[in-house]
C-alpha positions in Angstrom: 23.5 120.4 55.7 24.6 123.5 53.8 24.7 125.4 57.1 26.9 122.6 58.6 29.2 122.5 55.5 29.8 126.2 55.8 31.7 125.5 59.1 34.2 123.4 57.3 37.1 125.1 55.4 38.5 123.5 52.3 41.9 122.6 53.8 43.5 119.8 55.8 42.9 120.2 59.6 45.1 118.9 62.4 43.7 115.5 63.6 42.3 116.9 66.9 40.8 120.0 65.1 39.2 117.7 62.5 37.7 115.4 65.1 36.3 118.3 67.1 34.7 119.7 63.9 33.2 116.4 63.0 31.7 116.1 66.5 30.4 119.7 66.3 28.7 119.0 62.9 27.1 115.7 64.0 23.8 117.3 65.0 21.3 114.5 64.2 18.9 113.2 66.9 20.8 109.9 67.2 24.4 109.1 68.1 26.1 109.4 64.7 28.8 107.0 63.6 32.2 108.6 62.8 34.0 107.2 59.8 37.4 107.6 58.1 37.6 107.5 54.3 41.2 107.1 53.2 42.5 107.2 49.6 45.7 105.2 49.2 48.2 105.0 46.3 47.4 101.4 45.5 45.7 99.6 42.7 43.9 96.6 44.3 43.5 94.7 40.9 47.1 93.6 41.5 47.5 91.0 44.3 50.6 92.8 45.7 48.7 96.1 46.1 45.7 94.8 48.1 45.0 95.8 51.7 42.8 93.6 53.9 43.5 93.3 57.6 42.0 94.0 61.1 42.4 96.7 63.6 41.7 96.4 67.4 40.3 99.9 68.3 41.4 100.6 71.9 38.2 102.6 72.6 35.9 100.2 70.7 33.4 101.2 68.0 30.5 102.2 70.2 28.4 99.7 68.2 27.1 96.3 69.3 28.3 93.6 66.9 26.1 90.6 66.3 28.3 87.6 65.7 27.4 84.3 64.0 29.6 81.2 64.2 29.5 78.1 61.9 31.3 75.2 63.6 30.8 71.5 64.6 30.0 69.6 67.7 31.6 71.0 70.9 32.7 74.1 69.1 29.1 75.2 68.7 28.6 75.1 72.5 32.0 76.9 72.9 30.8 79.7 70.6 27.5 80.1 72.4 29.2 80.2 75.8 31.7 82.8 74.5 29.0 85.2 73.6 28.1 84.4 69.9 24.6 85.6 69.0 24.1 82.7 66.6 26.0 79.4 66.4 25.3 76.2 64.5 26.4 73.6 61.9 24.6 72.7 58.7 21.3 74.2 59.8 23.0 77.7 60.1 24.5 77.2 56.6 21.0 76.4 55.3 19.6 79.5 57.0 22.2 81.8 55.4 21.8 80.2 52.0 18.1 81.3 52.2 19.2 84.9 52.9 18.6 84.8 56.6 21.5 86.9 57.9 20.7 88.5 61.2 24.4 89.2 62.1 27.2 91.7 61.4 30.1 89.3 61.4 30.5 85.6 60.5 33.2 83.4 62.0 33.9 79.8 60.9 36.1 77.0 62.0 38.5 75.7 59.3 36.8 72.3 59.0 33.5 74.1 58.0 35.0 76.3 55.3 34.1 73.9 52.4 30.5 74.3 53.3 30.8 78.1 54.0 32.6 78.5 50.6 29.3 77.5 48.9 27.7 80.6 50.5 30.0 83.0 48.5 27.1 84.3 46.4 25.2 85.6 49.4 28.1 86.4 51.8 30.6 87.9 49.3 28.6 91.0 48.2 28.0 91.9 51.9 31.7 91.4 52.8 30.8 88.7 55.3 32.8 85.8 53.9 35.1 84.5 56.7 38.8 84.9 55.9 41.9 83.7 57.8 43.6 87.1 57.3 40.7 88.8 59.0 40.8 86.4 61.9 37.3 85.1 61.1 38.5 81.5 60.2 39.8 80.1 63.4 39.6 77.4 66.0 40.1 79.9 68.8 36.5 80.9 68.9 36.5 82.3 72.5 39.3 84.8 71.8 37.9 85.8 68.4 34.4 86.5 69.7 35.8 88.5 72.6 38.1 90.6 70.4 35.4 91.4 67.8 32.9 92.3 70.5 35.4 94.6 72.1 36.1 96.7 69.0 38.2 94.6 66.6 37.3 95.4 63.0 38.1 94.0 59.6 38.7 96.5 56.8 39.9 96.4 53.2 40.7 98.8 50.4 37.9 98.9 47.8 38.5 98.6 44.0 39.5 102.3 43.9 42.1 101.9 46.6 39.9 103.7 49.2 39.5 102.4 52.8 36.2 103.1 54.6 36.3 102.4 58.4 33.9 103.4 61.2 36.0 104.2 64.3 33.6 105.5 66.9 30.5 107.5 67.7 29.8 111.3 68.0 29.3 110.7 71.7 33.0 109.7 72.1 35.4 112.4 73.3 37.7 113.9 70.7 40.7 112.3 72.6 39.1 108.8 72.4 38.4 109.2 68.7 42.0 110.3 68.2 43.3 107.3 70.0 41.3 105.0 67.7 42.2 107.0 64.6 45.9 106.8 65.5 45.8 103.0 65.9 44.0 102.8 62.5 46.7 104.9 60.8 49.5 102.8 62.3 47.7 99.6 61.2 47.5 100.9 57.6 51.1 101.9 57.6 52.2 98.5 59.1 50.3 96.6 56.4 51.5 98.6 53.4 51.2 96.3 50.4 54.6 95.3 49.0 53.6 96.5 45.5 52.5 100.0 46.6 54.4 102.6 44.4 54.9 106.3 44.9 52.9 108.2 47.5 51.1 105.7 49.7 48.7 108.1 51.6 46.8 110.3 49.2 44.1 111.8 51.4 42.0 111.2 54.6 38.5 112.6 55.2 36.5 112.1 58.4 32.7 112.3 58.5 29.7 111.6 60.7 26.7 109.7 59.4 24.8 112.9 58.5 27.6 115.5 58.6 30.0 117.1 56.1 33.5 115.6 55.5 36.6 117.1 57.0 40.1 116.6 55.6 42.9 115.5 58.0 46.6 116.4 57.7 48.0 112.9 57.5 51.6 113.7 58.2 50.5 115.4 61.5 48.6 112.3 62.4 51.6 110.1 61.7 53.8 112.3 63.9 51.6 111.9 67.0 53.3 109.8 69.6 50.8 107.6 71.6 51.6 106.8 75.2 52.2 103.1 75.4 
């Protein structure tokens, strides 16, 4: 790790330089996940300074997402035919209440939310509670499953105002990672909380699962024009 860290200078890099360096220092024997850690000038203890939204990464995340759906009747069949890994009614609620959670994302139809709400103790700490803002409380199950399987992600700022988002794999090209990172930056700008005061973007660091962190020049990232 020390040898890899010595390749990284203590300065903000241009976005493409930073991504190339993160890829170069991802030397594990597996395909490392690339993450962004972004410190924002917000205090999430105030409701008008919270950030919770979704981003549809154009290049996907490179990870397979296991999706569970809690619904009723015909909606259970619709979820299964749309590619859900698990789908059910009360029996799935019971399974989850016992701590059986073999999934990465939970979607629920609005009519099942009173039952899902009782699972807050087990779902909350894992960040798995369905939420309308995140697109995980919906009747449009087919669309939601397709989007999340294709690379749509939910993210939020933690208590310290820091956003942690995985946005690709070390095997992705630097250009593909940049495309995802740019869309992430635009999403964070577009969803700036109304109560944010002063400097909104404090810092951005990129890292691979096992590699050192690399600082990004945020203003350079914001200036990049993506081809539409």
